[in-house]
Backbone of each chain as ProteinMPNN parsed JSONL, in Angstrom:
{"seq_chain_A": "MVDFMLAAVISAFLNIGLLLVAIATYAQNWRVIRSYYTSGLVLVAALLLIQNIVIVLFWFTLYMDDKALMMSADMIAHYLFAINVIQTIGLSVLVWITRR", "coords_chain_A": {"N_chain_A": [[79.944, 248.249, 81.383], [78.29, 246.367, 83.9], [79.607, 243.397, 85.142], [77.63, 241.073, 85.991], [77.769, 238.37, 86.677], [80.388, 237.988, 87.579], [80.366, 239.762, 89.731], [78.459, 238.487, 91.284], [79.835, 236.197, 92.017], [81.974, 237.26, 93.478], [80.494, 238.236, 95.565], [79.585, 235.789, 96.569], [81.995, 234.745, 97.522], [82.465, 236.597, 99.553], [80.315, 235.934, 101.193], [81.104, 233.38, 101.962], [83.348, 233.989, 103.519], [82.129, 235.511, 105.584], [80.455, 233.557, 106.655], [82.312, 231.741, 107.615], [83.38, 233.188, 109.732], [81.094, 233.351, 111.353], [80.63, 230.6, 111.848], [82.968, 229.954, 113.256], [82.584, 231.405, 115.625], [80.155, 230.254, 116.572], [81.004, 227.624, 116.888], [82.893, 227.879, 118.894], [81.223, 228.539, 121.04], [79.709, 226.223, 121.078], [81.532, 224.367, 121.999], [81.56, 224.963, 124.666], [78.871, 225.028, 125.478], [76.963, 222.38, 125.051], [74.326, 221.875, 123.255], [71.107, 221.522, 121.575], [70.564, 223.959, 120.459], [73.042, 225.29, 120.086], [74.315, 223.387, 118.471], [72.563, 223.401, 116.334], [72.876, 226.007, 115.307], [75.518, 225.889, 114.351], [75.173, 223.931, 112.412], [73.285, 225.112, 110.603], [74.76, 227.346, 109.692], [76.89, 225.981, 108.516], [75.596, 224.619, 106.435], [74.76, 226.774, 104.855], [77.245, 227.666, 104.121], [78.135, 225.566, 102.522], [76.275, 225.868, 100.466], [77.126, 228.302, 99.325], [79.676, 227.596, 98.481], [79.009, 225.779, 96.516], [77.821, 227.527, 94.698], [80.06, 228.975, 93.815], [81.494, 226.893, 92.622], [79.704, 226.252, 90.6], [79.876, 228.562, 89.048], [82.548, 228.368, 88.15], [82.347, 226.017, 86.648], [80.606, 226.821, 84.609], [82.136, 228.793, 83.259], [84.451, 227.508, 82.545], [83.852, 225.223, 81.109], [81.819, 225.36, 79.014], [81.122, 227.464, 76.403], [78.728, 228.274, 75.173], [76.852, 227.739, 77.11], [77.709, 229.558, 78.982], [77.008, 231.982, 77.774], [74.198, 231.868, 77.916], [73.931, 231.783, 80.65], [74.858, 234.298, 81.378], [72.729, 235.87, 80.694], [70.924, 235.576, 82.742], [72.335, 236.376, 84.891], [72.056, 238.618, 86.535], [70.049, 237.957, 88.308], [71.185, 235.971, 89.899], [73.17, 237.519, 90.996], [71.623, 239.353, 92.49], [70.448, 237.592, 94.362], [72.719, 236.68, 95.758], [73.852, 239.069, 96.735], [71.868, 240.037, 98.428], [71.948, 238.03, 100.303], [74.533, 238.468, 101.254], [74.219, 240.948, 102.536], [72.384, 240.212, 104.54], [73.893, 238.274, 105.946], [75.996, 239.884, 106.815], [74.739, 241.505, 108.699], [73.991, 239.505, 110.518], [76.525, 238.525, 111.338], [77.567, 240.829, 112.479], [75.828, 241.153, 114.675], [76.418, 238.783, 115.99], [79.12, 239.067, 116.665], [79.174, 241.159, 118.445]], "CA_chain_A": [[78.813, 247.407, 81.783], [78.585, 245.573, 85.1], [79.614, 241.947, 84.947], [76.839, 240.573, 87.121], [78.206, 237.034, 87.083], [81.6, 238.167, 88.381], [79.935, 240.399, 90.984], [77.768, 237.444, 92.066], [80.838, 235.285, 92.58], [82.666, 238.015, 94.539], [79.552, 238.229, 96.689], [79.597, 234.43, 97.141], [83.235, 234.635, 98.314], [82.232, 237.381, 100.778], [79.425, 235.118, 102.029], [81.911, 232.289, 102.533], [84.142, 234.601, 104.596], [81.234, 235.86, 106.698], [79.975, 232.312, 107.272], [83.422, 231.157, 108.381], [83.445, 233.939, 110.995], [79.94, 232.921, 112.161], [80.849, 229.21, 112.281], [84.018, 229.964, 114.29], [81.961, 231.873, 116.875], [79.188, 229.251, 117.045], [81.744, 226.427, 117.31], [83.479, 228.22, 120.212], [80.142, 228.414, 122.03], [79.31, 224.801, 121.102], [82.503, 223.646, 122.845], [81.223, 225.214, 126.075], [77.47, 224.662, 125.716], [76.514, 221.335, 124.11], [72.863, 221.777, 123.231], [70.649, 221.516, 120.183], [70.61, 225.331, 119.935], [74.399, 225.57, 119.593], [74.562, 222.478, 117.337], [71.724, 223.878, 115.218], [73.493, 227.204, 114.721], [76.688, 225.443, 113.584], [74.664, 223.198, 111.249], [72.692, 226.062, 109.641], [75.846, 228.125, 109.08], [77.673, 225.065, 107.669], [74.816, 224.364, 105.215], [74.85, 227.989, 104.03], [78.616, 227.685, 103.596], [78.144, 224.6, 101.404], [75.508, 226.496, 99.391], [77.953, 229.304, 98.648], [80.772, 226.89, 97.79], [78.394, 225.221, 95.299], [77.645, 228.653, 93.757], [81.374, 229.253, 93.22], [81.794, 225.753, 91.731], [78.79, 226.428, 89.471], [80.449, 229.62, 88.219], [83.738, 227.816, 87.508], [81.893, 225.044, 85.641], [80.054, 227.574, 83.481], [83.136, 229.523, 82.502], [85.556, 226.662, 82.087], [83.434, 224.088, 80.279], [80.946, 225.512, 77.863], [80.942, 228.879, 76.024], [77.311, 228.5, 74.871], [76.184, 227.75, 78.419], [78.123, 230.81, 79.61], [76.194, 233.057, 77.164], [72.837, 231.82, 78.482], [74.025, 232.105, 82.08], [75.018, 235.749, 81.494], [71.407, 236.509, 80.555], [70.219, 235.531, 84.038], [73.335, 236.62, 85.936], [71.623, 239.642, 87.502], [69.248, 237.307, 89.358], [72.145, 235.327, 90.809], [73.813, 238.638, 91.695], [70.674, 239.86, 93.506], [70.329, 236.567, 95.427], [73.946, 236.651, 96.562], [74.061, 240.348, 97.444], [70.901, 240.066, 99.547], [72.499, 237.124, 101.322], [75.704, 239.14, 101.862], [73.719, 241.969, 103.476], [71.818, 239.476, 105.671], [74.971, 237.65, 106.735], [76.759, 240.954, 107.471], [73.97, 241.867, 109.9], [74.101, 238.368, 111.448], [77.885, 238.487, 111.905], [77.68, 242.022, 113.338], [75.128, 240.832, 115.934], [77.14, 237.681, 116.632], [80.435, 239.484, 117.179], [79.066, 242.285, 119.394]], "C_chain_A": [[79.211, 246.521, 82.975], [78.549, 244.09, 84.753], [78.919, 241.316, 86.16], [77.327, 239.211, 87.617], [79.452, 237.121, 87.967], [81.251, 238.759, 89.745], [79.25, 239.379, 91.899], [78.775, 236.518, 92.737], [81.651, 235.975, 93.677], [81.798, 238.017, 95.801], [79.52, 236.863, 97.379], [80.851, 234.212, 97.991], [83.102, 235.407, 99.635], [81.357, 236.596, 101.745], [80.198, 233.995, 102.712], [82.74, 232.821, 103.712], [83.287, 234.899, 105.827], [80.764, 234.605, 107.432], [81.074, 231.625, 108.076], [83.564, 231.848, 109.742], [82.313, 233.476, 111.925], [80.15, 231.507, 112.708], [81.896, 229.16, 113.401], [83.428, 230.372, 115.64], [81.02, 230.817, 117.446], [79.907, 228.001, 117.563], [82.398, 226.648, 118.673], [82.429, 228.039, 121.306], [79.7, 226.96, 122.184], [80.252, 223.988, 121.992], [82.172, 223.813, 124.325], [79.799, 224.748, 126.399], [77.043, 223.639, 124.664], [74.996, 221.23, 124.192], [72.415, 221.797, 121.782], [70.59, 222.921, 119.593], [71.982, 225.599, 119.313], [74.729, 224.671, 118.386], [73.795, 222.948, 116.106], [72.329, 225.076, 114.523], [74.695, 226.821, 113.858], [76.213, 224.768, 112.297], [74.109, 224.145, 110.173], [73.787, 226.844, 108.915], [76.671, 227.247, 108.136], [76.93, 224.781, 106.357], [74.85, 225.569, 104.276], [76.232, 228.114, 103.397], [78.707, 226.753, 102.381], [77.407, 225.204, 100.2], [76.372, 227.481, 98.594], [79.15, 228.683, 97.932], [80.237, 226.308, 96.478], [78.193, 226.319, 94.247], [78.964, 228.958, 93.045], [81.758, 228.134, 92.239], [80.96, 225.834, 90.45], [79.36, 227.45, 88.493], [81.678, 229.097, 87.46], [83.348, 226.862, 86.383], [81.389, 225.766, 84.395], [81.15, 228.162, 82.603], [84.26, 228.663, 81.942], [85.105, 225.667, 81.016], [82.768, 224.46, 78.958], [80.678, 226.991, 77.554], [79.458, 229.207, 75.782], [76.507, 228.619, 76.16], [76.472, 229.066, 79.139], [77.276, 231.983, 79.103], [74.795, 233.072, 77.766], [72.856, 232.199, 79.951], [74.142, 233.61, 82.29], [73.684, 236.484, 81.433], [70.637, 236.532, 81.883], [71.138, 235.872, 85.216], [72.865, 237.634, 86.969], [70.75, 239.058, 88.61], [70.161, 236.664, 90.403], [72.863, 236.382, 91.651], [72.916, 239.15, 92.827], [70.558, 238.89, 94.674], [71.541, 236.622, 96.354], [74.154, 237.932, 97.36], [73.1, 240.461, 98.63], [71.408, 239.175, 100.677], [73.707, 237.766, 102.023], [75.255, 240.169, 102.898], [73.19, 241.275, 104.744], [72.895, 238.893, 106.569], [75.823, 238.697, 107.453], [76.066, 241.373, 108.76], [74.115, 240.767, 110.957], [75.467, 238.34, 112.132], [78.104, 239.675, 112.842], [77.019, 241.75, 114.699], [75.919, 239.78, 116.714], [78.431, 238.142, 117.294], [80.365, 240.628, 118.178], [79.381, 241.848, 120.815]], "O_chain_A": [[80.326, 246.002, 83.036], [77.594, 243.595, 84.154], [79.534, 241.066, 87.196], [77.306, 238.931, 88.815], [79.561, 236.42, 88.973], [81.764, 238.325, 90.776], [79.43, 239.397, 93.117], [78.589, 236.106, 93.882], [81.982, 235.355, 94.688], [82.277, 237.833, 96.92], [79.441, 236.777, 98.605], [80.791, 233.579, 99.045], [83.554, 234.951, 100.685], [81.604, 236.58, 102.951], [79.976, 233.695, 103.885], [82.821, 232.186, 104.764], [83.665, 234.584, 106.955], [80.682, 234.583, 108.66], [80.8, 230.999, 109.1], [83.828, 231.205, 110.758], [82.528, 233.239, 113.114], [79.885, 231.242, 113.881], [81.738, 228.42, 114.372], [83.73, 229.766, 116.668], [81.064, 230.513, 118.638], [79.482, 227.393, 118.545], [82.455, 225.74, 119.502], [82.705, 227.463, 122.359], [79.358, 226.52, 123.281], [79.829, 223.042, 122.655], [82.457, 222.934, 125.138], [79.552, 224.154, 127.448], [76.79, 223.999, 123.514], [74.452, 220.58, 125.086], [73.207, 222.05, 120.874], [70.567, 223.078, 118.372], [72.085, 226.068, 118.179], [75.336, 225.119, 117.413], [74.302, 222.903, 114.986], [72.305, 225.165, 113.295], [74.874, 227.359, 112.766], [76.772, 224.997, 111.225], [74.417, 224.003, 108.989], [73.755, 226.991, 107.693], [77.103, 227.707, 107.079], [77.548, 224.709, 105.295], [74.954, 225.415, 103.059], [76.371, 228.607, 102.278], [79.281, 227.109, 101.352], [77.853, 225.069, 99.06], [76.354, 227.493, 97.363], [79.588, 229.186, 96.897], [80.922, 226.337, 95.455], [78.369, 226.078, 93.053], [78.991, 229.172, 91.833], [82.284, 228.402, 91.159], [81.443, 225.526, 89.361], [79.338, 227.246, 87.279], [81.828, 229.356, 86.265], [83.937, 226.889, 85.302], [81.702, 225.377, 83.27], [81.11, 228.054, 81.377], [84.933, 229.046, 80.985], [85.878, 225.31, 80.126], [83.121, 223.926, 77.907], [80.069, 227.69, 78.364], [78.993, 230.287, 76.143], [75.62, 229.462, 76.294], [75.605, 229.621, 79.814], [76.878, 232.858, 79.873], [74.261, 234.132, 78.09], [71.935, 232.845, 80.45], [73.599, 234.148, 83.255], [73.512, 237.554, 82.018], [69.801, 237.407, 82.109], [70.776, 235.685, 86.378], [73.222, 237.537, 88.143], [70.71, 239.59, 89.719], [69.947, 236.79, 91.608], [73.129, 236.183, 92.837], [73.364, 239.353, 93.955], [70.568, 239.301, 95.834], [71.404, 236.613, 97.577], [74.578, 237.892, 98.515], [73.481, 240.926, 99.705], [71.309, 239.524, 101.853], [73.879, 237.623, 103.234], [75.821, 240.261, 103.987], [73.498, 241.683, 105.864], [72.826, 238.999, 107.793], [76.317, 238.452, 108.554], [76.714, 241.573, 109.787], [74.333, 241.051, 112.135], [75.56, 238.156, 113.346], [78.753, 239.539, 113.879], [77.581, 242.077, 115.744], [76.069, 239.873, 117.932], [78.791, 237.657, 118.367], [81.397, 241.035, 118.711], [79.338, 242.664, 121.736]]}, "seq_chain_B": "MFGAIVIFSVVPLLEIIPKNIFSFSGSDGEDFQPDPRFKMILWLFIAGSRGGPNRAKILNLLLKTPMNAHQISKTLNLDHKTVAHHLKILAKNELIEKAEKTYAAEYQISQIMSRNHNVLKEIMEKIGTK", "coords_chain_B": {"N_chain_B": [[21.042, 236.733, 113.882], [23.019, 235.372, 112.384], [25.226, 236.634, 113.502], [25.074, 235.759, 116.141], [25.599, 233.045, 115.789], [28.244, 233.183, 114.945], [29.488, 234.298, 117.254], [28.959, 232.281, 119.17], [30.409, 230.23, 118.092], [33.031, 231.161, 118.097], [33.736, 231.893, 120.742], [34.118, 229.441, 122.347], [36.453, 228.602, 121.074], [38.327, 230.54, 121.824], [38.817, 229.832, 124.41], [40.567, 227.699, 124.314], [42.995, 228.78, 123.641], [46.181, 229.435, 124.968], [46.533, 231.53, 127.853], [48.669, 233.383, 128.165], [49.796, 233.719, 125.701], [50.249, 235.944, 124.071], [51.785, 237.582, 125.626], [54.958, 238.798, 126.737], [56.263, 238.446, 129.022], [56.332, 236.182, 130.572], [54.574, 233.852, 132.744], [52.61, 234.812, 135.56], [52.34, 234.133, 139.085], [52.154, 231.093, 141.086], [52.48, 228.603, 139.707], [54.836, 228.539, 137.836], [55.896, 228.883, 134.51], [58.438, 229.067, 132.123], [58.562, 231.697, 129.663], [58.103, 230.697, 126.368], [59.053, 232.139, 124.163], [60.833, 233.945, 125.267], [62.656, 232.144, 126.224], [63.696, 231.094, 123.831], [64.866, 233.408, 122.762], [66.769, 234.078, 124.741], [68.398, 231.812, 124.664], [69.395, 232.018, 122.039], [70.689, 234.46, 122.29], [72.735, 233.832, 124.034], [73.898, 231.46, 123.01], [74.419, 232.23, 120.425], [76.245, 234.335, 120.227], [79.387, 236.059, 120.436], [81.318, 235.357, 123.252], [79.127, 234.538, 124.648], [78.783, 232.398, 126.641], [80.157, 233.603, 128.818], [78.501, 235.768, 129.273], [76.255, 234.437, 130.177], [77.273, 233.449, 132.563], [77.682, 235.831, 133.939], [75.041, 236.747, 134.184], [74.042, 234.716, 135.78], [75.47, 235.118, 138.086], [74.545, 237.638, 138.861], [71.992, 237.003, 139.401], [72.023, 235.952, 141.886], [73.048, 237.972, 143.59], [73.138, 241.602, 143.5], [75.796, 243.249, 141.762], [78.834, 245.168, 141.102], [80.812, 246.129, 138.172], [83.532, 245.705, 138.717], [83.53, 243.876, 140.884], [82.332, 241.696, 139.627], [84.215, 241.081, 137.631], [86.342, 240.292, 139.213], [85.286, 238.062, 140.567], [84.632, 236.286, 138.477], [87.02, 236.092, 137.278], [87.701, 237.583, 134.987], [88.657, 239.917, 132.384], [88.4, 243.4, 133.119], [87.496, 245.217, 131.181], [86.254, 243.543, 129.348], [84.145, 242.545, 130.884], [82.776, 244.94, 131.358], [81.943, 245.53, 128.767], [80.242, 243.323, 128.225], [78.309, 243.805, 130.188], [77.239, 246.189, 129.292], [76.015, 245.389, 126.889], [74.197, 243.492, 127.879], [72.593, 245.147, 129.462], [71.583, 246.86, 127.52], [69.958, 245.117, 126.166], [68.021, 244.728, 127.983], [68.23, 242.758, 129.973], [69.524, 243.058, 132.286], [69.685, 245.599, 134.889], [70.969, 248.861, 135.546], [72.157, 250.477, 138.47], [71.318, 253.787, 139.694], [73.416, 255.465, 140.572], [76.62, 256.875, 139.611], [79.353, 256.156, 140.035], [81.017, 253.085, 140.425], [78.662, 251.629, 139.943], [76.068, 249.378, 140.701], [74.842, 246.38, 139.218], [71.751, 244.801, 138.507], [69.532, 241.983, 138.079], [67.019, 242.141, 135.555], [63.406, 242.532, 135.615], [62.065, 240.822, 133.827], [64.026, 238.938, 133.277], [64.405, 237.897, 135.776], [61.929, 236.696, 136.235], [62.041, 234.664, 134.395], [64.078, 232.974, 135.227], [64.538, 230.265, 135.292], [65.183, 229.426, 132.729], [67.754, 230.36, 132.412], [68.983, 228.817, 134.347], [68.788, 226.327, 133.159], [70.514, 226.705, 130.982], [72.896, 227.157, 132.344], [73.262, 224.683, 133.52], [73.987, 223.206, 131.309], [76.379, 224.457, 130.661], [77.878, 223.892, 132.917], [80.833, 223.302, 134.675], [82.575, 224.457, 132.973]], "CA_chain_B": [[21.109, 235.262, 113.878], [24.357, 235.007, 111.913], [26.164, 237.147, 114.518], [25.01, 234.853, 117.302], [26.308, 231.799, 115.411], [29.691, 233.48, 114.949], [29.938, 234.463, 118.655], [28.934, 230.983, 119.862], [31.444, 229.329, 117.576], [34.367, 231.706, 118.369], [34.022, 231.926, 122.187], [34.79, 228.21, 122.82], [37.805, 228.536, 120.506], [39.204, 231.403, 122.62], [39.14, 229.133, 125.661], [41.683, 226.752, 124.162], [44.255, 229.508, 123.418], [46.851, 229.732, 126.245], [46.261, 232.925, 128.255], [49.809, 234.298, 128.054], [50.479, 233.52, 124.407], [50.642, 237.22, 123.483], [52.588, 238.403, 126.536], [56.375, 238.452, 126.6], [56.91, 238.523, 130.321], [56.21, 234.947, 131.341], [53.335, 233.832, 133.51], [52.698, 235.165, 136.964], [51.724, 233.15, 139.966], [52.989, 230.029, 141.644], [52.792, 227.567, 138.719], [55.642, 229.268, 136.862], [56.421, 228.248, 133.303], [59.169, 230.1, 131.378], [57.981, 232.111, 128.395], [58.867, 229.99, 125.319], [59.758, 233.069, 123.269], [61.989, 234.457, 126.014], [63.612, 231.035, 126.26], [64.34, 231.038, 122.515], [65.713, 234.598, 122.594], [67.924, 233.979, 125.651], [69.288, 230.775, 124.124], [70.093, 232.579, 120.874], [71.543, 235.543, 122.781], [73.913, 233.245, 124.675], [74.557, 230.485, 122.126], [74.736, 232.797, 119.108], [77.063, 235.55, 120.242], [80.747, 235.9, 120.956], [81.329, 235.591, 124.703], [77.815, 234.162, 125.195], [78.888, 231.697, 127.926], [80.516, 234.556, 129.876], [77.285, 236.545, 129.565], [75.404, 233.561, 131.002], [77.88, 233.402, 133.897], [77.407, 237.133, 134.577], [73.614, 236.744, 134.555], [73.89, 233.761, 136.883], [76.039, 235.77, 139.276], [73.654, 238.736, 139.261], [70.745, 236.389, 139.876], [72.181, 235.711, 143.328], [73.185, 239.262, 144.29], [73.607, 242.696, 142.631], [77.244, 243.485, 141.848], [79.353, 246.117, 140.107], [81.681, 245.519, 137.154], [84.785, 245.281, 139.358], [83.253, 242.644, 141.655], [82.069, 240.607, 138.67], [85.468, 240.683, 136.97], [87.151, 239.579, 140.22], [84.671, 236.759, 140.856], [84.696, 235.393, 137.308], [88.395, 236.118, 136.781], [87.659, 238.089, 133.611], [89.17, 241.264, 132.186], [87.394, 244.41, 133.471], [86.921, 245.803, 129.948], [85.355, 242.516, 128.79], [82.94, 242.536, 131.73], [82.061, 246.202, 131.105], [81.295, 245.387, 127.456], [79.109, 242.394, 128.38], [77.271, 244.462, 130.991], [76.596, 247.183, 128.429], [75.14, 244.662, 125.957], [73.103, 242.893, 128.665], [71.693, 246.234, 129.865], [70.92, 247.325, 126.295], [68.922, 244.132, 125.825], [67.084, 244.711, 129.121], [68.341, 241.552, 130.799], [69.964, 243.571, 133.601], [69.452, 247.037, 135.09], [72.073, 249.529, 136.246], [71.726, 251.399, 139.525], [71.4, 255.172, 139.198], [74.681, 256.159, 140.898], [77.545, 256.793, 138.483], [80.612, 255.477, 140.371], [80.878, 251.688, 140.887], [77.233, 251.324, 139.93], [75.762, 247.947, 140.743], [73.875, 245.884, 138.228], [70.871, 243.738, 139.008], [68.727, 241.288, 137.075], [65.759, 242.82, 135.239], [62.202, 241.801, 136.036], [61.764, 239.74, 132.859], [65.048, 237.906, 133.456], [64.131, 237.279, 137.077], [60.756, 235.824, 136.074], [62.39, 233.507, 133.557], [65.412, 232.523, 135.655], [64.67, 228.817, 135.028], [65.84, 229.259, 131.42], [69.186, 230.554, 132.664], [69.451, 227.628, 135.089], [68.915, 225.269, 132.154], [71.739, 226.992, 130.214], [74.038, 226.981, 133.243], [73.466, 223.233, 133.687], [74.72, 222.755, 130.103], [77.754, 224.975, 130.749], [78.52, 223.151, 134.008], [81.983, 223.964, 135.304], [83.505, 224.872, 131.918]], "C_chain_B": [[22.526, 234.79, 113.501], [25.429, 235.409, 112.935], [26.217, 236.225, 115.728], [25.756, 233.554, 117.011], [27.818, 232.007, 115.482], [30.21, 233.549, 116.377], [30.003, 233.106, 119.351], [29.993, 230.013, 119.34], [32.851, 229.818, 117.907], [34.721, 231.628, 119.849], [34.65, 230.621, 122.694], [36.211, 228.08, 122.289], [38.793, 229.364, 121.323], [39.661, 230.717, 123.899], [40.366, 228.228, 125.525], [43.034, 227.436, 123.899], [44.9, 229.788, 124.777], [46.77, 231.22, 126.572], [47.433, 233.868, 128.012], [50.517, 234.223, 126.712], [50.95, 234.836, 123.796], [51.435, 238.102, 124.439], [54.023, 237.888, 126.497], [57.033, 238.261, 127.958], [56.832, 237.238, 131.132], [54.974, 235.001, 132.199], [53.592, 234.215, 134.955], [52.159, 234.011, 137.798], [52.67, 232.042, 140.325], [53.43, 229.012, 140.595], [53.572, 228.183, 137.552], [56.086, 228.389, 135.695], [57.184, 229.324, 132.535], [58.48, 230.419, 130.054], [58.773, 231.45, 127.263], [59.621, 230.925, 124.39], [60.978, 233.671, 123.967], [63.089, 233.398, 126.049], [64.408, 230.979, 124.954], [65.33, 232.199, 122.355], [66.954, 234.504, 123.488], [68.923, 232.931, 125.157], [70.089, 231.327, 122.946], [71.08, 233.656, 121.294], [72.844, 234.977, 123.359], [74.661, 232.299, 123.731], [75.049, 231.131, 120.829], [75.525, 234.078, 119.144], [78.426, 235.265, 120.855], [80.739, 236.228, 122.461], [80.002, 235.259, 125.36], [77.909, 233.426, 126.533], [79.277, 232.618, 129.082], [79.321, 235.42, 130.263], [76.351, 235.741, 130.463], [75.938, 233.52, 132.43], [77.616, 234.704, 134.664], [75.956, 237.184, 135.053], [73.39, 235.852, 135.775], [74.395, 234.352, 138.202], [75.095, 236.846, 139.806], [72.31, 238.227, 139.779], [70.805, 236.193, 141.396], [72.237, 237.03, 144.1], [73.624, 240.362, 143.311], [75.099, 242.958, 142.849], [77.65, 244.579, 140.879], [80.376, 245.408, 139.209], [82.967, 244.957, 137.769], [84.599, 243.955, 140.109], [83.041, 241.456, 140.718], [83.376, 240.123, 138.041], [86.387, 239.919, 137.936], [86.62, 238.156, 140.428], [84.848, 235.786, 139.697], [86.108, 235.313, 136.715], [88.448, 236.513, 135.295], [88.22, 239.511, 133.582], [88.05, 242.289, 132.443], [86.699, 244.981, 132.237], [85.912, 244.841, 129.312], [84.033, 242.51, 129.554], [82.107, 243.788, 131.457], [81.308, 246.134, 129.774], [80.062, 244.475, 127.562], [77.962, 243.048, 129.148], [76.505, 245.48, 130.152], [75.583, 246.499, 127.49], [73.943, 244.064, 126.706], [72.087, 243.962, 129.08], [70.916, 246.766, 128.67], [69.775, 246.41, 125.913], [67.952, 243.865, 126.977], [67.075, 243.403, 129.897], [68.835, 241.925, 132.197], [69.655, 245.068, 133.666], [70.589, 247.62, 135.898], [71.494, 250.466, 137.313], [72.007, 252.829, 139.089], [72.718, 255.88, 139.501], [75.734, 255.9, 139.807], [78.813, 256.001, 138.808], [80.331, 254.092, 140.959], [79.411, 251.26, 140.969], [77.005, 249.815, 139.9], [74.737, 247.602, 139.667], [73.019, 244.823, 138.9], [70.047, 243.175, 137.864], [67.434, 242.057, 136.814], [64.58, 241.926, 135.63], [61.931, 240.601, 135.123], [62.77, 238.585, 133.013], [64.798, 237.148, 134.758], [62.95, 236.303, 136.971], [61.093, 234.541, 135.326], [63.751, 232.911, 133.933], [65.635, 231.02, 135.411], [65.401, 228.54, 133.708], [67.355, 229.378, 131.598], [69.769, 229.352, 133.41], [69.708, 226.478, 134.117], [70.222, 225.449, 131.356], [72.971, 226.732, 131.084], [74.332, 225.506, 133.504], [74.262, 222.668, 132.507], [76.178, 223.226, 130.151], [78.533, 224.195, 131.805], [79.671, 223.932, 134.596], [82.966, 224.497, 134.263], [83.788, 226.371, 131.979]], "O_chain_B": [[23.135, 233.958, 114.173], [26.38, 234.674, 113.202], [27.289, 235.952, 116.266], [26.458, 233.026, 117.873], [28.565, 231.169, 115.986], [31.235, 232.949, 116.699], [30.978, 232.806, 120.04], [30.418, 229.099, 120.046], [33.777, 229.012, 117.993], [35.865, 231.333, 120.195], [35.642, 230.685, 123.42], [37.078, 227.518, 122.959], [39.944, 228.967, 121.505], [40.75, 230.984, 124.408], [41.106, 228.015, 126.486], [44.081, 226.788, 123.924], [44.236, 230.327, 125.662], [46.917, 232.067, 125.691], [47.221, 235.036, 127.686], [51.679, 234.609, 126.587], [51.948, 234.853, 123.075], [51.732, 239.251, 124.111], [54.271, 236.707, 126.257], [58.222, 237.951, 128.038], [57.243, 237.228, 132.292], [54.38, 236.065, 132.374], [54.67, 233.966, 135.496], [51.598, 233.048, 137.275], [53.835, 232.04, 139.928], [54.589, 228.598, 140.572], [53.056, 228.331, 136.444], [56.591, 227.284, 135.892], [56.637, 230.403, 132.309], [57.898, 229.546, 129.41], [59.991, 231.618, 127.195], [60.688, 230.578, 123.881], [62.021, 233.88, 123.347], [64.275, 233.699, 125.922], [65.631, 230.837, 124.965], [66.456, 232.022, 121.89], [68.061, 234.813, 123.048], [70.135, 233.135, 125.221], [71.302, 231.133, 122.86], [72.171, 233.762, 120.735], [73.914, 235.564, 123.197], [75.889, 232.324, 123.655], [75.988, 230.636, 120.206], [75.486, 234.847, 118.184], [78.59, 234.361, 121.673], [80.212, 237.261, 122.874], [79.762, 235.65, 126.502], [77.197, 233.779, 127.472], [78.792, 232.445, 130.2], [79.146, 235.764, 131.432], [75.735, 236.279, 131.383], [75.168, 233.551, 133.39], [77.362, 234.689, 135.869], [75.673, 237.605, 136.174], [72.639, 236.203, 136.685], [73.83, 234.12, 139.271], [74.867, 236.962, 141.01], [71.594, 238.928, 140.494], [69.791, 236.257, 142.091], [71.571, 237.194, 145.123], [74.396, 240.092, 142.392], [75.595, 242.896, 143.974], [76.914, 244.89, 139.943], [80.751, 244.261, 139.449], [83.429, 243.879, 137.395], [85.409, 243.037, 139.982], [83.511, 240.351, 140.985], [83.618, 238.921, 137.93], [87.116, 239.016, 137.526], [87.379, 237.187, 140.46], [85.17, 234.615, 139.898], [86.354, 234.56, 135.773], [89.124, 235.886, 134.48], [88.256, 240.209, 134.596], [86.905, 242.081, 132.042], [85.488, 245.201, 132.235], [84.868, 245.254, 128.808], [82.954, 242.475, 128.963], [80.884, 243.713, 131.339], [80.181, 246.617, 129.663], [78.987, 244.805, 127.062], [76.792, 242.87, 128.807], [75.289, 245.619, 130.279], [74.456, 246.966, 127.322], [72.812, 244.122, 126.223], [70.879, 243.724, 129.056], [69.734, 247.087, 128.785], [68.75, 246.859, 125.4], [67.173, 242.912, 126.949], [66.04, 242.988, 130.418], [68.597, 241.204, 133.166], [69.4, 245.713, 132.649], [71.114, 246.982, 136.811], [70.492, 251.146, 137.094], [72.84, 253.06, 138.213], [73.105, 256.797, 138.776], [75.736, 254.848, 139.167], [79.305, 255.255, 137.962], [79.516, 253.944, 141.869], [78.983, 250.62, 141.93], [77.668, 249.082, 139.166], [73.9, 248.416, 139.276], [73.488, 244.055, 139.739], [69.886, 243.807, 136.821], [66.819, 242.57, 137.749], [64.738, 240.743, 135.929], [61.609, 239.51, 135.592], [62.41, 237.414, 132.895], [64.956, 235.929, 134.829], [62.978, 235.218, 137.552], [60.521, 233.482, 135.58], [64.479, 232.409, 133.077], [66.775, 230.561, 135.334], [66.135, 227.56, 133.583], [68.129, 228.612, 131.022], [70.892, 228.925, 133.144], [70.699, 225.756, 134.229], [70.938, 224.484, 131.09], [73.96, 226.161, 130.623], [75.485, 225.115, 133.687], [75.096, 221.778, 132.672], [77.09, 222.507, 129.742], [79.706, 223.877, 131.612], [79.512, 225.092, 134.975], [84.06, 224.939, 134.612], [84.551, 226.889, 131.164]]}, "name": "protein", "num_of_chains": 2, "seq": "MVDFMLAAVISAFLNIGLLLVAIATYAQNWRVIRSYYTSGLVLVAALLLIQNIVIVLFWFTLYMDDKALMMSADMIAHYLFAINVIQTIGLSVLVWITRRMFGAIVIFSVVPLLEIIPKNIFSFSGSDGEDFQPDPRFKMILWLFIAGSRGGPNRAKILNLLLKTPMNAHQISKTLNLDHKTVAHHLKILAKNELIEKAEKTYAAEYQISQIMSRNHNVLKEIMEKIGTK"}
């Protein structure tokens, strides 16, 4: 059986990696072009990075603190998995365009 | 009767819609205003991609005179392969056009880029001498 919660967290780690690549590129451009476009791109990517870090922290809290909470979380894990995987696909496309 | 009411109420509304809102090529004529969607796309193309500032510099160079990859790499002091890659991407996105000859082909600014050159000037002002 697929452990959706684990898969969701792996996906969140992938998102963090992809976002770090995007932020590095946007920050390089921001150093040369100081405008609200370049600042905005860095800000959006940084906020998405925080979102994914919170997802990982959420997963750790569930599994470390409360067994009962973990059981209920497992019932909805496939939704979290779907959200994260869709984001991974989206970010992969974004990073591919950014690095071309 | 109902049709007439509809026509008389819609026609004045059409007058307030900017004429070039559905065109992507910018406005023609003397009172030039850059296309806001082109402006957004060019900004994202330059600010949101690796080597974006170099692409802006290449576009700025081609705005003055058509050049080939070798001339561009010499002028901007960039690696030839890097310039060739940027030129390929710029041509793919229809910001520049390649001359038909195969050896040392010159590149020139596309019509849409030429019409909206003010956007590039704005970006180049931000880049300055960096």
